[in-house]
C-alpha positions as CSV (number, residue, x, y, z in Angstrom):
1,M,-6.9,17.1,6.2
2,S,-6.8,20.8,5.8
3,T,-3.6,22.9,4.7
4,S,-3.6,26.4,5.0
5,L,-0.6,28.5,3.2
6,H,-0.6,31.5,5.3
7,P,0.2,32.5,8.8
8,V,-1.5,30.7,10.8
9,P,-2.5,32.4,14.1
10,E,-2.5,30.0,17.4
11,S,-6.0,29.7,18.8
12,A,-6.5,29.1,22.2
13,G,-6.9,25.5,22.5
14,E,-3.8,25.4,20.2
15,E,-1.2,27.2,23.0
16,G,-2.7,24.2,25.0
17,Y,-1.4,21.7,23.0
18,D,2.2,19.5,23.6
19,W,4.0,20.9,20.6
20,R,7.1,19.1,20.3
21,R,10.2,19.5,17.9
22,L,11.7,17.0,15.6
23,H,15.4,15.5,15.9
24,P,18.1,17.9,16.2
25,V,20.1,16.3,13.2
26,T,16.8,16.9,11.1
27,P,18.7,20.0,9.1
28,A,21.7,18.3,8.1
29,L,19.7,15.0,6.6
30,R,17.6,17.8,4.6
31,G,20.6,20.3,4.1
32,W,22.8,17.7,1.9
33,K,19.6,17.3,-0.6
34,V,19.7,20.9,-1.0
35,V,23.5,20.6,-2.2
36,A,22.6,17.7,-4.4
37,A,20.0,19.3,-6.1
38,F,22.3,22.2,-6.8
39,V,25.1,20.4,-8.5
40,A,22.7,18.6,-10.5
41,V,21.3,21.6,-11.4
42,I,24.1,23.3,-12.5
43,G,26.1,19.9,-14.0
44,F,23.4,19.4,-16.4
45,Q,22.3,22.9,-17.4
46,M,24.7,24.8,-17.1
47,S,27.7,22.2,-18.2
48,D,29.0,24.6,-21.4
49,T,29.5,27.8,-19.1
50,L,31.2,25.5,-16.4
51,R,33.4,24.2,-19.2
52,Q,34.5,27.6,-20.2
53,I,34.8,28.9,-16.6
54,M,37.3,26.2,-16.4
55,D,39.2,27.0,-19.4
56,A,39.8,30.8,-18.8
57,L,40.4,30.1,-15.0
58,G,42.9,27.2,-15.3
59,P,42.3,23.9,-13.9
60,G,43.7,24.7,-10.5
61,R,42.2,27.7,-9.6
62,A,38.6,26.3,-11.2
63,W,38.3,23.1,-9.1
64,L,39.0,25.8,-6.3
65,V,36.4,28.0,-7.3
66,V,34.0,24.9,-7.7
67,L,35.0,24.1,-4.1
68,G,34.1,27.3,-3.0
69,V,30.7,27.6,-4.5
70,V,29.7,23.8,-3.2
71,L,30.8,25.0,0.5
72,L,28.8,28.3,0.1
73,V,25.7,26.6,-1.4
74,G,26.0,23.9,1.5
75,V,26.4,26.3,4.9
76,V,23.3,28.8,3.1
77,G,21.3,25.1,2.9
78,F,22.0,23.8,6.3
79,V,21.3,27.2,7.4
80,Y,18.3,27.8,6.4
81,S,17.6,24.2,7.2
82,A,18.2,25.2,10.9
83,L,16.2,27.7,11.1
84,A,13.5,26.0,9.3
85,W,13.6,23.4,12.0
86,R,13.2,25.9,14.9
87,V,10.1,26.7,13.5
88,M,9.1,23.0,13.0
89,R,6.7,21.8,15.3
90,Y,4.3,18.9,15.9
91,A,1.5,17.9,18.2
92,V,-0.9,15.1,18.6
93,T,-4.0,15.4,20.2
94,D,-7.2,13.4,20.5
95,E,-8.8,14.3,16.9
96,A,-5.4,14.7,14.6
97,V,-1.6,15.2,14.6
98,H,-0.9,18.7,13.8
99,L,2.2,19.7,11.9
100,R,3.4,23.1,11.7
101,T,6.5,24.1,8.8
102,G,7.7,27.1,7.2
103,L,10.1,29.6,7.9
104,L,9.3,32.6,5.1
105,F,5.7,31.2,4.6
106,R,4.2,29.6,7.6
107,Q,2.2,26.4,6.5
108,Q,0.0,24.0,9.3
109,R,-1.2,21.1,8.6
110,Q,-3.1,18.6,9.8
111,A,-4.3,14.4,9.8
112,R,-7.7,14.0,11.5
113,L,-7.5,10.3,13.0
114,D,-11.0,9.5,12.2
115,R,-9.8,10.2,8.2
116,L,-6.6,8.0,8.9
117,Q,-5.5,5.3,6.5
118,A,-2.3,3.9,6.7
119,V,0.7,5.0,9.5
120,D,4.2,4.0,8.2
121,V,7.5,4.2,9.6
122,V,10.1,4.9,6.9
123,Q,13.9,4.7,7.3
124,P,16.2,5.7,4.2
125,L,19.6,4.5,4.2
126,L,21.1,7.8,5.7
127,A,18.5,8.1,8.5
128,R,18.6,3.9,9.2
129,L,22.5,4.8,9.6
130,L,21.8,7.1,11.9
131,G,18.7,5.6,13.9
132,L,16.6,7.7,12.9
133,A,13.2,7.4,11.0
134,Q,10.1,9.1,9.6
135,L,6.4,9.1,10.3
136,N,4.0,9.2,7.6
137,L,0.3,9.6,8.1
138,E,-1.7,8.6,4.9
139,V,-5.2,10.2,5.2
140,A,-8.5,10.1,3.0
141,G,-7.4,12.7,0.3
142,G,-4.9,10.7,-2.2
143,S,-1.3,11.8,-3.7
144,G,0.0,15.1,-1.2
145,S,-2.5,14.8,1.5
146,A,0.3,12.5,4.0
147,V,1.9,14.3,6.6
148,Q,5.5,13.5,7.2
149,L,7.4,13.5,10.6
150,A,10.9,13.4,9.3
151,F,13.3,12.9,11.5
152,L,12.6,10.9,14.5
153,R,14.4,8.6,16.3
154,E,13.5,5.3,16.0
155,S,12.5,4.3,19.2
156,E,10.1,7.3,19.5
157,A,8.7,7.2,16.3
158,T,7.6,3.7,16.7
159,A,6.1,4.7,20.2
160,L,4.5,7.8,18.2
161,R,2.7,5.8,16.2
162,A,1.4,3.7,19.3
163,Q,0.2,6.5,20.5
164,I,-2.0,7.7,17.0
165,L,-3.0,3.8,16.5
166,A,-4.7,4.1,19.9
167,L,-5.9,7.2,19.6
168,A,-8.0,6.5,16.1
169,A,-9.3,3.6,17.4
170,G,-10.6,4.9,20.0
171,L,-9.0,3.6,23.0
172,G,-7.9,6.9,24.2
173,P,-9.6,9.9,25.9
174,R,-11.9,12.2,23.8
175,G,-13.8,14.8,25.2
176,A,-13.5,16.8,28.9
177,T,-14.7,13.7,30.6
178,P,-13.8,10.3,28.8
179,Q,-15.0,7.2,29.6
180,P,-12.7,4.4,28.3
181,A,-13.7,1.3,27.0
182,A,-12.6,-1.8,28.4
183,G,-8.9,-2.7,27.9
184,A,-8.3,0.3,27.0
185,V,-5.5,2.6,27.6
186,P,-6.1,6.1,29.2
187,Q,-4.1,9.1,27.8
188,G,-1.2,9.5,30.0
189,A,-2.3,6.4,32.1
190,V,-1.1,2.7,31.2
191,P,-2.6,-0.1,33.1
192,A,-0.2,-1.9,36.0
193,G,2.0,-4.2,34.3
194,A,1.3,-3.2,31.1
195,P,4.5,-2.9,28.9
196,V,4.9,1.1,28.0
197,A,6.5,1.8,24.5
198,D,10.3,2.2,25.1
199,G,11.5,5.8,23.1
200,A,7.9,7.7,24.0
201,P,8.1,11.6,23.7
202,A,9.0,13.6,27.1
203,G,5.6,14.5,28.4
204,A,3.4,12.2,25.4
205,A,1.2,9.7,26.8
206,A,2.7,5.9,26.9
207,F,0.1,3.4,24.6
208,E,0.6,0.1,24.4
209,A,1.7,-1.3,21.2
210,A,-0.9,-4.4,20.0
211,P,0.3,-7.8,19.8
212,E,1.1,-9.2,16.6
213,R,1.0,-12.9,14.6
214,Q,3.2,-13.5,11.8
215,V,1.3,-14.9,8.7
216,Y,3.9,-14.7,6.1
217,E,7.6,-13.8,5.2
218,L,8.6,-13.8,1.3
219,P,12.1,-15.5,1.1
220,M,14.8,-14.1,-0.6
221,G,15.4,-17.3,-3.3
222,R,11.7,-16.8,-4.6
223,L,12.0,-13.3,-4.6
224,V,15.4,-13.4,-6.7
225,H,13.6,-16.3,-8.7
226,S,10.5,-14.4,-9.5
227,I,13.0,-11.4,-11.5
228,V,14.3,-14.1,-13.4
229,R,11.0,-15.1,-14.8
230,S,9.9,-11.8,-15.6
231,V,9.3,-10.5,-18.6
232,P,11.2,-7.4,-19.0
233,P,14.7,-8.8,-18.2
234,W,13.6,-11.3,-21.2
235,L,12.8,-9.0,-23.6
236,V,15.5,-7.1,-23.2
237,V,18.2,-10.5,-23.4
238,V,16.3,-11.4,-26.2
239,A,16.8,-8.0,-27.9
240,L,20.6,-7.8,-27.3
241,V,20.5,-11.6,-28.8
242,G,19.2,-10.4,-31.9
243,G,21.4,-7.2,-32.4
244,L,24.5,-9.1,-31.9
245,V,23.4,-11.4,-34.5
246,V,22.1,-8.9,-37.0
247,G,25.8,-6.5,-36.1
248,V,27.7,-10.1,-36.4
249,V,25.9,-10.7,-39.8
250,T,26.5,-7.0,-41.2
251,H,29.8,-6.7,-39.6
252,D,29.1,-3.6,-37.7
253,L,28.5,-3.9,-34.0
254,G,27.5,0.1,-33.5
255,G,24.0,-0.6,-33.0
256,L,23.9,-2.7,-29.6
257,L,25.0,0.6,-28.2
258,V,21.0,1.3,-28.8
259,G,20.7,-1.8,-25.8
260,V,22.3,0.6,-23.0
261,P,19.6,2.9,-22.3
262,A,17.9,-0.5,-22.0
263,L,19.8,-2.1,-20.4
264,L,19.8,0.4,-17.8
265,G,16.1,0.3,-17.4
266,V,16.4,-3.2,-16.7
267,G,19.0,-2.7,-13.8
268,G,16.6,-0.3,-12.0
269,Y,14.0,-2.6,-12.6
270,V,15.7,-5.3,-11.1
271,W,17.3,-3.1,-8.3
272,N,13.7,-2.0,-7.3
273,R,12.2,-5.3,-7.1
274,L,15.1,-6.6,-4.9
275,N,15.0,-3.5,-2.8
276,T,11.5,-2.9,-2.2
277,G,10.5,-7.1,-1.8
278,A,13.3,-8.0,0.8
279,T,12.6,-9.1,3.8
280,F,9.0,-8.7,3.0
281,R,6.6,-10.2,6.0
282,A,3.3,-9.5,7.1
283,A,1.5,-9.9,10.4
284,A,-1.8,-9.7,11.6
285,S,-2.6,-7.3,14.6
286,P,-5.9,-6.2,16.1
287,D,-4.5,-2.7,14.9
288,G,-4.7,-3.5,11.1
289,I,-2.3,-5.5,8.9
290,R,1.2,-4.9,9.4
291,L,4.0,-4.6,6.6
292,R,7.6,-4.7,6.8
293,H,10.1,-4.8,3.8
294,G,13.0,-3.1,1.9
295,L,16.6,-3.8,1.9
296,T,18.5,0.2,2.1
297,E,15.3,2.0,3.0
298,T,13.3,-0.3,5.1
299,R,9.3,0.6,5.9
300,A,6.8,-0.5,8.3
301,Q,3.1,-0.5,7.2
302,T,0.1,-0.4,9.0
303,V,-3.0,-0.5,7.1
304,P,-6.1,-1.4,8.6
305,P,-8.4,-4.2,6.8
306,G,-11.0,-1.6,6.9
307,R,-9.7,0.9,4.9
308,V,-9.1,-1.3,2.0
309,Q,-11.3,-0.3,-0.9
310,A,-10.3,-2.9,-3.6
311,V,-7.8,-6.2,-4.0
312,R,-6.1,-7.3,-7.1
313,L,-4.0,-10.5,-7.5
314,T,-2.2,-10.8,-10.8
315,Q,-0.2,-13.5,-12.5
316,G,2.1,-13.3,-15.5
317,P,2.6,-16.1,-18.0
318,L,6.4,-17.0,-16.9
319,W,4.5,-17.2,-12.6
320,R,2.2,-20.0,-14.2
321,G,4.5,-22.8,-13.2
322,P,5.2,-22.3,-10.0
323,D,1.7,-20.8,-9.5
324,W,2.9,-17.6,-8.1
325,W,0.6,-14.2,-8.0
326,K,1.4,-10.5,-6.6
327,V,-1.4,-9.2,-4.1
328,E,-2.4,-5.4,-4.6
329,I,-4.7,-3.4,-2.6
330,N,-6.1,0.2,-3.5
331,V,-6.0,2.1,0.0
332,A,-7.8,6.4,-0.3
333,G,-4.3,7.8,1.1
334,Y,-1.7,6.2,-1.2
335,G,-3.2,7.2,-4.5
336,P,-1.9,5.5,-7.6
337,E,1.9,6.7,-7.8
338,A,2.4,4.8,-4.4
339,T,2.9,1.7,-6.3
340,T,5.7,0.0,-3.5
341,E,3.0,1.0,-0.9
342,S,0.0,-0.6,-2.1
343,V,1.7,-4.2,-2.2
344,L,-0.1,-7.0,-0.2
345,H,2.4,-9.4,-1.2
346,P,4.9,-9.7,-3.9
347,V,5.3,-13.4,-4.9
348,A,2.8,-15.3,-3.1
349,T,2.1,-18.7,-3.7
350,R,-1.7,-19.7,-3.4
351,A,-2.1,-20.6,-0.7
352,E,-0.1,-17.3,0.8
353,A,-2.2,-15.1,-2.2
354,A,-5.7,-16.7,-0.1
355,V,-4.3,-16.0,3.0
356,A,-3.4,-12.1,2.1
357,L,-7.1,-12.1,0.3
358,W,-8.4,-13.2,4.1
359,L,-6.5,-10.4,5.8
360,V,-8.3,-8.2,4.1
361,L,-11.9,-9.6,3.7
362,P,-12.3,-12.5,6.2
363,D,-15.7,-13.4,4.7
364,L,-15.6,-14.2,1.2
365,G,-19.5,-14.5,1.4
366,V,-19.9,-18.2,-0.3
367,D,-20.1,-21.3,1.2
368,D,-16.4,-22.8,-0.6
369,P,-14.0,-19.9,-0.3
370,L,-11.4,-22.0,-1.9
371,G,-13.5,-23.4,-4.8
372,T,-14.4,-20.3,-5.3
373,L,-10.9,-19.0,-5.6
374,D,-9.9,-21.8,-7.6
375,A,-12.3,-20.9,-10.2
376,A,-11.5,-16.8,-10.4
377,F,-7.8,-18.3,-10.5
378,R,-8.2,-20.3,-12.9
379,G,-11.4,-21.1,-14.1
380,V,-12.9,-19.9,-17.9
381,D,-16.7,-19.5,-19.0
382,D,-19.2,-20.1,-16.4
383,A,-17.0,-22.3,-14.0
384,G,-17.4,-21.6,-10.1
385,G,-21.0,-19.8,-10.9
386,F,-19.5,-16.7,-13.1
387,T,-21.6,-14.5,-15.4
388,P,-19.0,-14.8,-18.7
389,A,-18.8,-12.8,-21.6
390,P,-21.1,-13.8,-24.2
391,R,-19.8,-16.4,-27.1
392,R,-20.8,-13.1,-29.7
393,A,-17.8,-11.0,-27.5
394,R,-15.4,-13.2,-29.6
395,W,-15.2,-10.7,-32.4
396,V,-13.6,-7.8,-30.1
397,D,-11.9,-10.5,-27.7
398,P,-10.9,-13.9,-29.3
399,L,-7.8,-14.6,-26.9
400,S,-9.4,-13.7,-23.3
401,R,-13.2,-13.7,-24.1
402,R,-13.7,-16.9,-21.7
403,R,-11.8,-15.5,-18.8
404,H,-13.9,-12.5,-18.7
405,G,-16.6,-12.7,-15.8
406,V,-17.7,-11.6,-12.6
407,L,-19.2,-13.5,-9.3
408,V,-21.8,-11.5,-6.9
409,T,-21.4,-12.8,-3.4
410,R,-22.9,-12.1,-0.1
411,T,-19.8,-9.4,0.9
412,A,-17.7,-8.6,-2.6
413,L,-17.8,-8.6,-6.5
414,I,-14.9,-10.4,-7.8
415,M,-14.3,-10.4,-11.0
416,R,-11.4,-11.9,-13.3
417,S,-10.0,-11.4,-16.6
418,G,-6.8,-12.1,-18.6
419,R,-6.1,-15.3,-20.4
420,W,-1.7,-14.7,-20.3
421,W,-1.7,-12.2,-17.6
422,R,-4.5,-13.4,-15.3
423,T,-6.0,-10.6,-13.2
424,V,-8.8,-11.1,-9.9
425,V,-9.8,-8.1,-8.8
426,V,-12.2,-8.7,-5.3
427,V,-14.4,-5.6,-3.9
428,P,-16.0,-5.0,-0.9
429,H,-19.7,-4.2,-1.3
430,E,-19.5,-1.8,0.9
431,R,-16.3,0.2,-0.6
432,T,-17.9,0.5,-3.9
433,Q,-17.8,4.1,-4.7
434,S,-20.0,4.3,-8.0
435,L,-20.9,2.8,-10.8
436,A,-20.9,2.8,-14.5
437,L,-21.5,0.9,-17.6
438,E,-18.7,1.7,-20.9
439,Q,-19.9,0.9,-24.7
440,G,-18.0,1.5,-27.7
441,P,-19.2,1.5,-31.2
442,V,-18.6,-1.8,-31.7
443,Q,-19.8,-3.2,-28.1
444,R,-23.0,-1.5,-29.2
445,R,-23.1,-3.3,-32.6
446,L,-22.9,-6.7,-30.6
447,R,-25.0,-5.9,-27.9
448,V,-21.8,-6.2,-25.1
449,A,-20.7,-3.5,-22.5
450,T,-18.2,-2.8,-20.1
451,F,-19.0,-2.8,-16.1
452,V,-16.5,-0.6,-13.9
453,A,-16.6,-0.2,-10.2
454,H,-14.9,2.8,-9.6
455,S,-12.3,2.6,-6.7
456,T,-10.2,5.5,-5.0
457,P,-7.1,6.2,-6.6
458,G,-4.4,3.4,-6.9
459,P,-3.0,0.4,-9.0
460,I,-6.5,-0.9,-9.3
461,S,-9.4,-0.1,-11.5
462,P,-12.2,-2.8,-11.1
463,R,-13.6,-3.6,-14.7
464,V,-15.3,-6.4,-16.1
465,E,-15.2,-6.3,-20.3
466,H,-17.5,-7.3,-22.8
467,L,-21.0,-8.7,-20.5
468,D,-23.8,-8.7,-22.4
469,E,-25.5,-5.8,-22.1
470,H,-28.7,-6.1,-20.1
471,V,-26.8,-8.6,-17.8
472,A,-24.6,-5.3,-17.4
473,A,-27.0,-3.3,-16.5
474,A,-29.0,-5.2,-14.1
475,L,-25.7,-6.0,-12.2
476,L,-25.1,-2.1,-11.8
477,E,-28.7,-1.5,-10.7
478,Q,-28.6,-4.5,-8.4
479,Q,-25.0,-3.8,-7.3
480,A,-26.0,0.0,-6.6
481,R,-28.2,-1.5,-4.0
482,R,-26.2,-3.9,-2.6
483,A,-23.7,-1.1,-1.7
484,R,-26.0,1.3,-0.1
485,E,-26.9,-1.8,2.0
486,A,-23.6,-3.2,3.1
487,R,-22.7,0.5,3.9
488,A,-25.8,1.0,6.0
489,V,-25.1,-2.4,7.9
490,A,-21.0,-1.3,8.4
491,G,-21.7,1.7,10.3
492,P,-19.2,4.3,11.4
493,E,-15.2,3.0,10.9
494,L,-13.2,2.8,13.8
495,W,-9.2,1.9,13.1
496,M,-8.9,-1.2,15.1
497,R,-12.3,-2.8,13.6
498,T,-10.8,-6.2,13.4
499,A,-11.0,-8.1,10.5
500,S,-8.0,-10.3,10.1
501,A,-7.5,-11.1,14.0
502,D,-8.7,-10.9,17.1
503,L,-7.1,-11.3,20.8
504,G,-7.2,-14.4,23.1
505,G,-7.5,-14.3,26.8
506,A,-3.9,-14.6,27.1
507,G,-3.0,-11.7,24.6
508,Q,-2.0,-13.7,21.8
509,V,-3.5,-13.4,18.1
510,V,-5.9,-16.2,17.1
511,G,-8.0,-16.3,14.1
512,A,-4.7,-15.4,12.0
513,E,-5.5,-18.6,9.7
514,P,-6.0,-19.2,6.3
515,P,-9.5,-20.0,5.2
516,R,-10.1,-24.4,4.6
517,P,-12.7,-25.8,3.1
518,V,-15.1,-27.1,6.3
519,A,-15.4,-31.2,6.4
520,A,-18.4,-32.7,6.6
521,P,-19.1,-34.1,10.0
522,A,-18.7,-38.2,10.2
523,A,-21.6,-39.6,9.9
524,T,-22.8,-41.6,13.1
525,P,-23.8,-44.9,13.0
526,A,-27.5,-45.2,12.9
527,E,-29.4,-46.5,16.1
528,P,-31.4,-49.9,16.0
529,A,-34.8,-49.7,15.8
530,S,-36.2,-50.0,19.2
531,P,-39.2,-52.4,19.4
532,D,-42.6,-50.9,18.9
533,P,-44.0,-50.9,23.0
534,R,-47.3,-51.6,21.4
535,P,-49.0,-54.7,21.1
């Protein structure tokens, strides 16, 4: 991705691009933010000065002045947003999506399709009420590298996403004399009888949206139950009950006011879990894993399995009974603060957790994938073939030492840790960024070390604590070799490199089933021995 903060002259090639404008309502949706920011800054930073002015002017005139100032700021904000909208344009080419913004300082950004990591259609509450949406293009580069097209009609955003996905997959024309692959949809043409995405922008090529098959959906009851079984709400309840008991004994209930910020924090936590986890569902498609979720702000993500750098499955102590797991992923474009976008399943059963992992890595590289996952979820020491931490590591980690372990398969590294908060991390060999060993003074004394597999910025930091130092050193050397070999075999990436599903002849998505143990073939009865023809 490239970003310029100075006026960008139009090249001869850029003049021929099909530049389009965003929806005309965009200035209104952006302008109210200026008013809200102004009111917030003035209200919090100049509260004493405002109070003095209101006392001097009197209640009636003061409110008129405040209303006039707010209206003036609102008009200025809307006028500036309207002028900025007139110079804001975007264009989609075979190589990149271009966005031009800036009224006083021109800025041009581009999201290269070969660097594309994810495509999200987001609908904030106000935009959702107006039937609008914004298109977020996440590219490799972490936080701040995304290109946002806000706002478009919902149907236009959906059609534009289908076009970008097809071009990123190599299905669109490239070069002056394109040679489309079999079954590909060339730019500007649609096969006979193929459905065309509704709402495509005028002058834009129409691309058929890839079919999908839903693989799991989160029931609302399970989501609410998981929040009740989470630790933060219960910590606040225990603290409030303890404060109430102390207040009754000491006849001073003023200490309960300290719990108000904690209650507000828990309320925000509960609302965020409900708002982001509601209606959560996942589908397998040739163009990637499709995730849809959200209550007030809806989000439709498309993440290709080949761009996922690592997978983490976590289970808290209160989720142990129903055996629920949270599944998260590292994607290069999202960055460490994108906690909502990095969730592959917020509350998965064990079977759904296996399906979610299988969507990203269909071949775990072992003969018994379910047995291996069971050893990763619940096993200790060397169960399931894991290499555990040595017994002497109990001096630095007496509680979780038996859970620390690593398993090297044909396709991935599987790391497990945690006794109360169980964690399983899976890193495909070809996604290994770099490797390191960490060893503190106590670890050196005990001859143990921490093995670290660096990943892209995100919620997951793959590491195994307190391995034998010689085992960790050998693992680092061998994993570096495996990563080089896996990257050489993987070859160049394409967006629609299917890792989760394939298309059948009738257009349906097949293969979207969780891994199951293969039953041994039934033994055939032995045939009676034929008599020896020799005398």
